[in-house]
C-alpha positions, -999 to +999 in steps of 0.1 A: -096+095-291-084+070-264-047+071-255-024+042-262-017+028-227+015+013-215+010-010-185+042-006-164+048-037-144+074-060-130+103-038-120+132-044-097+115-045-062+110-076-040+073-073-050+081-080-087+061-112-089+029-096-075+034-066-098+035-089-128+002-105-117-014-070-112-001-058-146-015-089-164-050-084-149-050-047-158-037-054-194-065-079-199-091-055-187-078-027-209-081-051-239-117-059-229-125-022-228-111-017-263-080+003-253-048-002-273-024-013-246+010-028-243+028-045-214+062-030-204+084-048-179+102-019-163+140-020-166+167+005-173+155+009-208+120+019-198+121+054-214+133+039-247+105+013-245+079+040-239+091+060-269+093+030-291+057+019-284+043+055-287+028+053-252+004+082-243-005+072-208+012+050-183-009+027-162+013+020-131+011-016-119+044-014-101+046-023-064+073-014-039+106+004-045+112+023-078+075+019-086+054+031-057+079+054-040+078+084-064+108+072-085+089+062-117+065+091-111+094+115-113+108+099-144+074+101-161+070+138-151+104+145-167+094+130-200+059+146-198+039+114-198+006+112-178+002+083-154-023+067-131-024+072-094-006+096-070+022+120-078+058+121-067+053+135-032+023+115-021+038+083-035+071+089-016+053+098+016+030+068+015+058+044+007+077+054+038+056+042+067+075+064+092+070+095+071+033+085+068+029+082+105+046+115+111+021+131+087-008+114+104+003+126+138+006+162+124-029+160+110-043+146+143-052+113+127-051+081+149-021+058+144-005+033+168+023+046+190+057+041+174+094+047+174+120+047+146+153+028+153+182+034+129+207+006+123+235+030+133+220+034+167+217-004+171+253-008+160+264+017+186+245+001+214+247-035+203+215-052+191+207-068+225+210-035+243+189-018+216+162-044+220+162-040+257+159-003+254+129-007+230+113-031+253+117-008+283+101+021+263+074+003+243+066-029+261+049-058+243+033-068+220+050-050+191+052-050+153+086-044+137+085-033+101+109-024+073+093+010+066+098+013+029+086-022+019+051-034+009+032-067+008+042-073+045+079-079+034+103-073+063+076-074+090+076-094+123+051-096+151+068-097+186+049-112+215+080-123+235+110-102+245+135-126+231+120-123+196+127-086+193+163-091+181+154-113+152+126-089+143+150-060+141+175-081+120+147-089+095+138-052+091+174-043+086+177-067+057+155-043+037+160-008+053+185+012+074+157+022+098+132-001+116+097+010+125+087-003+159+050+000+164+026-009+192+006-040+182-031-033+181-052-064+186-087-064+170-102-064+136-082-056+105-102-033+082-092-018+049-107+012+030-103+016-007-105+053-019-112+063-054-111+098-069-092+130-074-104+163-058-135+146-044-124+111-034-149+085-021-143+055+001-157+023-013-173-004+009-150-015+037-135-049+040-127-069+071-097-092+066-096-125+083-065-148+077-067-185+083-033-182+102-043-152+122-017-131+105-023-113+071+012-118+058+026-123+023+014-159+020-021-150+033-024-121+009-016-139-023-026-175-018-062-183-026-081-196+004-056-182+030-078-152+039-114-141+038-126-107+027-158-099+047-180-072+031-195-054+050-172-058+080-188-070+112-189-036+128-216-010+132-227+014+105-214+043+126-180+027+129-179+022+092-187+058+086-159+069+110-134+047+092-144+059+057-141+095+069-106+088+083-096+071+050-107+101+029-090+125+053-058+104+051-060+103+013-062+141+012-036+147+039-010+128+019-021+144-014-031+112-031-050+111-063-067+084-084-068+056-060-053+044-027-060+018+000-058+028+037-053+000+062-067+001+097-068-019+130-100-015+150-092-023+187-115-042+211-129-008+223-139+001+188-112+027+182-097+028+147-059+032+141-044+039+107-015+016+098-004+026+063-014+038+029-010+019-004-010+042-034-008+013-060-030-014-045-028-049-058-051-058-087-048-096-086-076-121-083-071-121-045-067-084-041-087-061-018-093-031-040-112-049-068-133-067-041-143-033-026-152-019-060-173-050-068-192-045-036-199-009-048-213-024-081-181-016-101-168-046-120-131-049-126-130-036-162-151-006-152-127+000-123-098+001-146-117+024-170-124+048-141-087+048-131-077+057-166-102+085-168-091+099-134-055+099-147-066+118-178-083+145-157-048+154-145 
């Protein structure tokens, strides 16, 4: 007998609006598949709501803090409720871009050169002196990120030395540590991975933004970006990237689904940027497009994710 599914969506992170869109799409697909499902906007009463509704499986449609970082996963583990996607540790690791990069380095997987800059160090030096130190060690161009945010929130691209201070200030609005990363110029490629013990990379997607930057607006505004399938790279390069995506998925201990984002530089070398354990499922999202290219329509994709969760 199919479980009653609670679609956990919304939440308290800056990505709430996107989560609501993802949750709505998943809820509608579950209805088409014949599952008994209910939407739950996650707040402080989430456990009470789950018990009231008699939920037997949680389909996680939460993005960002409290939803993608192991927090909700830990809560669900405590009450013994199965859920979709990765567990506590993998979720927490993947949500923290610095922790992810350290794990990638340990595993010998390619990722852009980086440094972490704590706000306490910046306060001690002064932000101008801190920016000068970063510039002397890293050069330009750079990408400065708030390491625990998703949907490109708190990210800035730095091509001029004088822009480094404002980039750091933006990152510190969201986190106590900034990730400063070498900017890799080239093609942006994403690999969607589906599975548990034997994960498979779906067809790759090349992302091209009309503004040249795949930021929050480009991600979630129809017509602001193009998803090119297959990407305009060789079959051998695609094979290498798919292999790296699966290795990354396994290295972090992911399960169910995840999306691994890459930059492919002008020499054809791939660099892993980050891992998303709860990829967006909106009408403009990448994961559903990759699945469709593999012959998996959206309702079937949602059904597969439910079945992968039930395996656990």
